[in-house]
C-alpha positions as CSV (number, residue, x, y, z in Angstrom):
1,M,-48.0,3.0,15.5
2,T,-47.7,5.5,12.7
3,T,-44.8,6.0,10.4
4,Q,-41.9,7.9,11.8
5,P,-39.7,9.5,9.0
6,F,-36.2,10.2,10.1
7,H,-32.8,11.0,8.6
8,V,-29.8,8.7,8.8
9,I,-26.2,9.8,8.4
10,I,-23.5,7.1,7.8
11,I,-19.9,8.1,8.4
12,G,-17.7,5.9,6.1
13,G,-18.3,4.9,2.5
14,G,-16.7,1.4,2.7
15,I,-18.5,-1.9,2.0
16,G,-20.6,-1.9,5.2
17,G,-21.6,1.7,5.1
18,L,-22.6,1.5,1.4
19,C,-24.5,-1.7,1.8
20,L,-26.6,-0.1,4.5
21,A,-27.2,3.0,2.4
22,Q,-28.4,0.8,-0.5
23,K,-30.9,-1.0,1.8
24,L,-32.2,2.2,3.3
25,R,-32.5,3.9,-0.1
26,Q,-34.6,1.0,-1.4
27,A,-37.0,1.4,1.5
28,S,-37.2,5.2,1.0
29,V,-35.5,6.0,4.3
30,S,-33.7,9.3,4.1
31,V,-29.9,8.6,4.2
32,A,-26.6,10.4,3.5
33,V,-23.1,8.9,3.5
34,Y,-20.0,11.0,4.3
35,E,-16.7,9.6,3.1
36,R,-13.2,11.0,3.6
37,D,-11.9,9.8,0.2
38,Q,-11.8,12.6,-2.3
39,S,-13.6,10.6,-5.0
40,R,-14.9,7.1,-5.8
41,T,-11.6,6.4,-7.6
42,S,-9.3,7.5,-4.8
43,R,-8.4,3.9,-4.0
44,L,-7.8,2.1,-7.2
45,Q,-6.3,-1.0,-5.7
46,G,-7.4,-3.5,-3.2
47,Y,-7.2,-7.1,-2.2
48,R,-9.5,-10.0,-2.9
49,I,-12.5,-10.3,-0.6
50,H,-14.0,-13.7,0.2
51,I,-17.8,-13.4,0.4
52,N,-19.4,-16.3,2.2
53,P,-23.1,-17.1,2.3
54,N,-23.7,-14.7,5.1
55,G,-22.3,-11.9,3.1
56,S,-24.1,-12.9,-0.1
57,R,-27.4,-13.0,1.8
58,A,-26.9,-9.5,3.2
59,L,-26.0,-8.2,-0.3
60,H,-29.0,-10.0,-1.9
61,E,-31.3,-8.5,0.8
62,S,-29.9,-5.0,0.5
63,L,-29.3,-4.4,-3.2
64,P,-31.8,-3.9,-6.0
65,P,-32.1,-7.2,-7.9
66,R,-30.3,-5.9,-11.0
67,L,-27.4,-4.6,-8.9
68,Y,-27.1,-7.9,-7.1
69,D,-26.9,-9.7,-10.5
70,I,-24.1,-7.2,-11.4
71,F,-22.2,-8.1,-8.2
72,V,-22.4,-11.8,-9.0
73,A,-21.2,-11.1,-12.6
74,T,-18.2,-9.2,-11.4
75,C,-17.0,-11.9,-9.0
76,G,-13.9,-13.8,-9.8
77,K,-13.7,-17.5,-10.5
78,S,-14.2,-18.8,-7.0
79,G,-12.2,-21.7,-5.7
80,K,-14.4,-24.2,-4.0
81,S,-12.0,-25.8,-1.5
82,F,-9.6,-24.8,1.2
83,H,-6.2,-26.4,1.6
84,F,-3.7,-26.7,4.5
85,L,-0.1,-27.3,3.2
86,D,3.3,-27.6,4.8
87,S,6.2,-25.4,3.8
88,Q,7.2,-27.9,1.1
89,L,3.8,-27.7,-0.5
90,Q,2.7,-31.1,0.7
91,E,-1.0,-31.3,1.3
92,L,-2.0,-31.8,4.9
93,L,-5.8,-31.3,4.7
94,S,-8.3,-30.4,2.0
95,I,-11.7,-29.0,2.9
96,E,-14.4,-29.3,0.2
97,P,-17.7,-27.4,0.2
98,A,-19.5,-30.7,1.1
99,D,-17.3,-31.0,4.2
100,M,-18.7,-27.7,5.4
101,G,-22.3,-28.6,4.7
102,F,-22.7,-26.7,1.4
103,T,-24.5,-28.4,-1.4
104,S,-25.3,-25.3,-3.6
105,E,-22.0,-23.9,-4.7
106,D,-23.5,-22.7,-7.9
107,D,-26.4,-20.9,-6.2
108,P,-26.1,-17.1,-6.8
109,V,-26.9,-16.4,-3.1
110,E,-25.8,-19.4,-1.1
111,S,-22.4,-20.0,-2.7
112,H,-19.0,-18.7,-1.7
113,K,-17.6,-15.9,-3.9
114,S,-14.4,-14.0,-4.5
115,V,-14.4,-10.3,-5.5
116,S,-12.1,-7.4,-5.9
117,R,-12.7,-5.0,-3.0
118,F,-12.4,-2.1,-5.4
119,T,-14.9,-3.5,-7.9
120,L,-17.4,-4.4,-5.1
121,R,-17.2,-0.8,-3.9
122,Q,-17.9,0.5,-7.4
123,V,-21.0,-1.7,-7.6
124,L,-22.2,-0.6,-4.1
125,L,-21.8,3.1,-5.1
126,A,-24.1,2.6,-8.1
127,G,-27.2,4.9,-7.9
128,L,-25.9,6.7,-4.8
129,D,-24.5,9.8,-6.5
130,D,-26.9,12.1,-4.5
131,V,-26.4,10.1,-1.3
132,V,-22.6,9.8,-1.0
133,H,-20.6,13.0,-0.2
134,F,-16.8,12.6,-0.7
135,N,-13.9,14.6,0.8
136,K,-15.7,14.9,4.2
137,Q,-13.6,14.0,7.2
138,F,-15.7,13.5,10.3
139,E,-14.5,15.4,13.4
140,R,-17.1,14.9,16.2
141,Y,-20.8,14.8,16.9
142,E,-23.0,16.5,19.4
143,E,-26.4,15.4,20.8
144,M,-28.9,18.3,20.8
145,P,-31.7,18.9,23.4
146,D,-34.4,18.2,20.7
147,G,-33.0,14.7,20.2
148,K,-31.2,15.5,16.9
149,I,-27.5,14.9,16.3
150,T,-25.2,17.5,14.9
151,V,-22.3,16.1,12.9
152,F,-19.2,18.3,12.5
153,F,-16.5,17.9,9.8
154,E,-12.9,19.0,9.6
155,D,-13.7,21.5,6.8
156,G,-15.8,23.5,9.3
157,T,-19.2,22.4,8.0
158,S,-21.9,20.6,9.9
159,T,-25.2,18.8,9.4
160,T,-27.9,17.2,11.4
161,C,-29.6,13.8,11.6
162,D,-31.8,11.6,13.7
163,V,-29.5,8.5,13.6
164,L,-25.7,8.5,13.2
165,V,-24.0,5.3,12.1
166,G,-20.2,4.9,12.5
167,A,-19.0,2.7,9.6
168,D,-15.6,4.4,9.7
169,G,-13.3,1.4,10.2
170,G,-11.0,0.2,13.0
171,N,-9.8,3.6,13.9
172,S,-13.4,4.9,14.2
173,R,-13.6,8.4,15.6
174,I,-17.3,7.8,16.4
175,R,-16.4,4.8,18.5
176,K,-13.8,6.8,20.4
177,Q,-16.4,9.4,21.3
178,L,-19.3,7.0,21.9
179,L,-17.3,4.2,23.7
180,P,-14.0,5.7,24.9
181,H,-13.5,2.5,26.9
182,A,-13.6,0.2,23.9
183,Q,-10.1,-1.1,23.0
184,R,-8.2,-2.5,20.0
185,I,-5.0,-4.3,20.9
186,D,-2.0,-5.6,19.0
187,T,-2.1,-9.4,18.8
188,G,1.7,-9.5,18.8
189,I,1.5,-11.1,15.3
190,C,2.4,-9.2,12.1
191,A,2.0,-9.7,8.4
192,I,3.9,-8.9,5.3
193,Q,1.5,-9.2,2.4
194,G,1.6,-8.6,-1.3
195,K,0.3,-9.4,-4.8
196,T,2.0,-11.3,-7.5
197,L,0.7,-11.2,-11.1
198,L,-0.4,-14.6,-12.3
199,T,1.9,-14.8,-15.3
200,D,2.2,-18.0,-17.4
201,E,5.5,-18.7,-15.7
202,I,4.0,-18.4,-12.2
203,R,0.9,-20.4,-13.2
204,Q,3.1,-23.3,-14.4
205,Q,5.1,-23.3,-11.2
206,L,2.2,-23.5,-8.8
207,P,0.7,-26.8,-7.7
208,Q,-2.8,-27.3,-9.3
209,H,-4.7,-27.6,-6.0
210,L,-3.9,-23.9,-5.3
211,F,-6.3,-23.1,-8.2
212,A,-9.0,-25.1,-6.5
213,G,-9.2,-22.6,-3.6
214,P,-7.1,-20.6,-1.1
215,A,-4.5,-22.3,1.0
216,S,-2.8,-21.8,4.4
217,V,0.8,-22.8,4.5
218,I,2.0,-24.0,7.9
219,G,5.7,-23.6,8.5
220,S,8.0,-24.1,11.5
221,K,8.8,-21.4,14.1
222,G,5.1,-20.3,14.1
223,Y,5.5,-18.9,10.5
224,G,2.5,-19.1,8.3
225,M,1.4,-17.9,4.8
226,F,-2.0,-17.5,3.3
227,V,-2.1,-17.9,-0.5
228,A,-5.1,-17.2,-2.7
229,V,-5.3,-17.2,-6.5
230,Q,-7.6,-14.5,-7.9
231,E,-8.8,-15.2,-11.4
232,F,-11.4,-12.9,-13.0
233,R,-14.0,-13.7,-15.7
234,H,-12.6,-11.8,-18.6
235,E,-15.8,-11.1,-20.6
236,P,-15.4,-7.7,-22.2
237,G,-18.9,-7.5,-23.5
238,K,-20.3,-8.3,-20.1
239,I,-18.1,-5.8,-18.4
240,E,-19.2,-3.1,-20.8
241,E,-22.8,-4.0,-20.2
242,I,-22.2,-3.8,-16.4
243,G,-20.3,-0.5,-16.6
244,E,-23.2,1.1,-18.6
245,A,-25.7,-0.3,-16.1
246,I,-24.0,1.3,-13.1
247,N,-22.7,4.3,-14.9
248,V,-19.0,3.3,-14.5
249,H,-16.5,3.2,-17.3
250,P,-15.6,-0.4,-18.1
251,N,-11.9,0.4,-17.8
252,L,-12.6,1.5,-14.2
253,L,-14.3,-1.8,-13.3
254,L,-11.3,-3.7,-14.8
255,S,-8.6,-1.4,-13.2
256,D,-8.0,-3.9,-10.4
257,T,-9.0,-7.2,-12.2
258,S,-5.7,-8.6,-13.6
259,D,-5.3,-12.2,-12.4
260,F,-3.1,-12.3,-9.4
261,I,-2.1,-14.3,-6.3
262,G,-2.6,-12.6,-3.0
263,W,-0.3,-13.8,-0.2
264,G,0.3,-12.9,3.4
265,F,3.2,-14.1,5.5
266,T,2.7,-14.0,9.3
267,A,4.9,-14.4,12.3
268,C,5.2,-13.2,15.9
269,Q,6.6,-9.7,15.9
270,D,9.7,-10.8,17.8
271,K,10.6,-13.1,15.0
272,F,11.3,-10.2,12.6
273,A,14.9,-9.8,13.5
274,V,15.7,-6.5,11.8
275,Q,17.3,-3.3,12.9
276,K,15.1,-1.0,10.8
277,D,11.5,-0.2,11.7
278,L,9.4,-2.5,9.5
279,K,6.7,0.2,9.2
280,T,9.2,2.5,7.4
281,M,10.6,-0.2,5.0
282,S,9.9,-0.1,1.2
283,G,8.0,-3.0,-0.4
284,E,11.3,-4.4,-1.8
285,E,12.9,-4.3,1.7
286,L,9.9,-6.1,3.2
287,K,10.1,-8.8,0.5
288,Q,13.7,-9.4,1.4
289,V,12.9,-9.7,5.1
290,A,10.2,-12.3,4.4
291,L,12.3,-14.2,1.9
292,K,15.1,-14.5,4.4
293,M,12.6,-16.0,6.9
294,I,11.3,-18.6,4.4
295,A,14.7,-19.6,3.0
296,D,14.1,-23.2,3.8
297,W,10.6,-23.3,2.3
298,H,9.8,-24.8,-1.2
299,P,11.5,-22.8,-3.9
300,R,8.2,-22.2,-5.7
301,L,6.8,-20.3,-2.6
302,Q,10.0,-18.3,-2.5
303,Q,9.6,-17.5,-6.2
304,L,6.0,-16.5,-5.7
305,M,7.1,-13.9,-3.1
306,R,10.1,-12.8,-5.1
307,A,8.0,-12.0,-8.1
308,A,5.6,-9.8,-6.2
309,D,5.2,-6.2,-7.3
310,P,7.0,-4.2,-4.6
311,S,4.4,-1.5,-4.7
312,T,1.8,-3.9,-3.4
313,V,3.9,-5.2,-0.5
314,I,3.0,-3.8,2.9
315,F,3.7,-4.5,6.6
316,T,0.7,-4.8,9.0
317,P,0.7,-5.3,12.7
318,I,-2.5,-7.4,13.2
319,Q,-4.9,-5.9,15.7
320,T,-8.2,-7.0,17.2
321,S,-11.0,-5.5,19.2
322,L,-11.7,-6.6,22.8
323,P,-15.3,-7.7,23.5
324,I,-17.4,-5.1,25.4
325,D,-20.7,-5.2,27.1
326,H,-23.7,-3.6,25.6
327,W,-23.9,0.1,26.4
328,Q,-26.9,2.3,26.9
329,T,-28.5,2.5,23.5
330,Q,-28.5,6.0,21.9
331,Q,-29.3,7.2,18.4
332,V,-25.6,6.8,17.6
333,T,-24.4,3.3,16.7
334,L,-21.6,1.4,15.0
335,L,-21.1,-1.4,12.4
336,G,-18.3,-3.4,11.0
337,D,-14.7,-2.8,12.0
338,A,-15.8,0.4,13.8
339,I,-17.1,-1.9,16.6
340,H,-15.7,-5.4,16.1
341,S,-12.5,-5.3,14.0
342,M,-10.9,-8.8,13.8
343,T,-7.8,-10.5,12.5
344,P,-7.8,-11.7,8.9
345,A,-7.3,-15.4,10.0
346,R,-10.9,-16.5,9.2
347,G,-11.6,-14.1,6.3
348,I,-14.9,-13.0,7.8
349,G,-14.5,-9.4,8.6
350,A,-16.2,-8.0,5.5
351,N,-18.9,-10.6,5.7
352,T,-19.7,-9.6,9.3
353,A,-19.9,-5.9,8.3
354,L,-22.3,-6.8,5.5
355,R,-24.4,-8.8,8.0
356,D,-24.4,-5.8,10.3
357,S,-25.6,-3.6,7.5
358,A,-28.6,-5.8,6.6
359,L,-29.6,-6.3,10.2
360,L,-29.4,-2.6,11.1
361,G,-31.2,-1.6,7.9
362,R,-34.0,-4.1,8.6
363,N,-34.5,-2.6,12.1
364,L,-34.4,1.0,11.0
365,I,-36.9,0.3,8.2
366,A,-39.2,-1.4,10.7
367,A,-38.9,1.8,12.9
368,Q,-39.8,4.1,10.0
369,R,-42.8,2.0,9.2
370,G,-44.0,2.4,12.8
371,K,-43.5,-1.2,13.9
372,M,-41.3,-0.2,16.8
373,P,-39.7,2.9,18.4
374,L,-36.5,4.1,16.9
375,Q,-34.3,3.5,19.9
376,Q,-35.8,0.0,20.3
377,A,-34.8,-0.7,16.7
378,I,-31.3,0.3,17.4
379,H,-31.2,-1.6,20.6
380,N,-32.4,-4.8,18.9
381,Y,-29.7,-4.4,16.3
382,E,-26.9,-3.8,18.9
383,V,-27.8,-6.8,21.0
384,E,-27.8,-9.2,18.0
385,M,-24.7,-7.6,16.4
386,L,-22.6,-7.8,19.6
387,R,-23.5,-11.5,19.9
388,Y,-22.3,-12.7,16.5
389,G,-19.8,-9.9,15.9
390,F,-17.6,-10.6,18.9
391,A,-18.0,-14.4,18.4
392,A,-16.4,-13.8,15.1
393,V,-13.7,-11.6,16.7
394,L,-12.8,-14.4,19.2
395,S,-12.9,-17.1,16.5
396,S,-10.6,-15.2,14.2
397,K,-8.2,-14.3,17.1
398,K,-8.1,-18.0,18.1
399,A,-7.3,-19.1,14.5
400,L,-4.5,-16.6,14.3
401,E,-3.0,-17.6,17.7
402,Q,-3.2,-21.3,16.9
403,S,-1.1,-20.7,13.8
404,A,1.5,-18.7,15.7
405,S,1.6,-21.3,18.5
406,L,3.1,-23.9,16.2
407,E,6.7,-22.6,16.8
408,K,7.5,-25.6,18.9
409,P,8.4,-28.7,16.9
410,L,6.2,-31.0,19.0
411,S,3.1,-28.7,18.5
412,L,3.8,-28.5,14.8
413,A,4.1,-32.3,14.4
414,M,0.9,-32.9,16.4
415,N,-1.0,-30.4,14.3
416,K,0.1,-32.0,11.1
417,A,-0.8,-35.4,12.4
418,V,-4.3,-34.3,13.3
419,F,-4.8,-32.7,9.8
420,R,-3.6,-35.9,8.1
421,V,-6.1,-38.0,10.2
422,L,-8.9,-35.7,9.3
423,N,-8.0,-35.8,5.6
424,A,-8.0,-39.6,5.7
425,V,-11.3,-40.0,7.5
426,P,-14.0,-38.0,5.5
427,P,-16.9,-38.5,8.0
428,L,-14.8,-37.1,10.8
429,K,-13.7,-34.2,8.6
430,R,-17.3,-33.4,7.8
431,R,-18.2,-33.5,11.5
432,V,-15.4,-31.1,12.5
433,F,-15.9,-28.6,9.7
434,S,-19.7,-28.6,9.2
435,G,-20.9,-25.0,9.0
436,F,-17.3,-23.7,9.3
437,G,-17.4,-21.5,6.2
438,D,-20.6,-19.7,7.1
439,K,-19.7,-18.5,10.6
C-alpha cells in the first residue's frame, strides 16, 4: 500500500484535541485545530488535573521529547496516596501506590502526576502557532460527493478536510450531528466546588495526611467532599527556561500556579433545600449553601470552605454519557468528552481523552503510511475507544452513585466498617485496589 496524504481538522483546542495535533504534527500528517476561544489566554484559570500512567504514556507518545520533559517540569508536587476520611477528619482508609501495584512513582512516565489545566494547555499549544486557529466557532459539517468534508463556522467561513475529529467537549456539536441519538443525562447529583489559597494559616489547620495525596470525605445524608492540595514547584529559573523553550512568558505559566486546595462538595440535587436557582447564585451564596449543609462537620473543613475565593466557587449539575453501540464508521469521529463524558468521581476523564488522542493518532499515522485504509484506521480506533471509554464512564458513574447512596445510616456504617477492615489488612487492601489508579 502506498502512502495516502490527507488533511485532518480537529474541532476543539482542549487537552485531547491538542495532544492529537501534537502527535500528528510529529508524523508530518497535515492537521489544523479550530478553537472557539479568542486566544490562548482566554481561560487563565483552571483546576488541578490528575494525570495517571495512562495519561502520561499518551503524552509521552504524542509530544516531542523536549516538550514532554517540560510537561513533567511544570507538574505540581504530586501526592502519592489517596485517603478516605469521615466528616470529623478521622481516617477510614489510606491507599498507597504499592496498594495499586505501582512501584515506580518517581518514573517520569509511569508515575501519577498533578498539573494545572491551564499550564498543561500552554505546554500542548507549544509549536502549534500555525496549526491552531482561535475564535472559530464550529457550526456544522457537510460530507461532499468526492469524499471530502466541508466544515462551516459561525463567522460565515468554511474549510475542507479528509478527516474531521470532534474534540469539542460534552456539548459537542459534531456529536449532535453525527450521533443525534447519543445522550448525556443528569445523574441527579450536583457539586459546589471552589479553590482556597493555601495560606500559612490554612496549612497549619489541615491534617498532615492531606498533603500526602487527595482525599474523599464521606459524610452522612449522602454528602461527600473531595479535597486535593495543589502545591507547585516554585523554581523561577526553571520556569523562565521553560517559558523561553515554548515561547510563553514565565508570568503566563505561573498565572495559575499559586498553591491552593481544590474542593468539591457533592449531594443529591433534592438535598439542596434552597428557594433560589443554584445556577444563578453568586460564589458567596453557594458557599453559604454548602456551609449550612456541613454545619456538623469538622470545623477545619468548614474553615477551608469559608476561606475559598468566591470567584472560584461554582455550581455544577453532574452529567454523564450513556453508552452507545458502534455506528457505521465515517471520516468523522469523536474523542474525549465529545463521545464519553463522565462524572469526576474517578478523576479519569482527562486521562481517557489523552488515551483517545494517542490511539487515534497512531491509527491515522498508520493510514497515511499506507499500512491500512483510512476508514479502517478510524474504525479500529472507534472499536477500542468505545470499549475502554464507556468502561470508564460506567466506573465513574458507579463511584459517584456509591457515595450518594450512603444517605442511610446503616449503609454509611457498613461502608466505614469495610474501609476500616481493608485499612487493617494490607494484603486484602492490595488485592482490592490493584491496578485501580491506572484504569
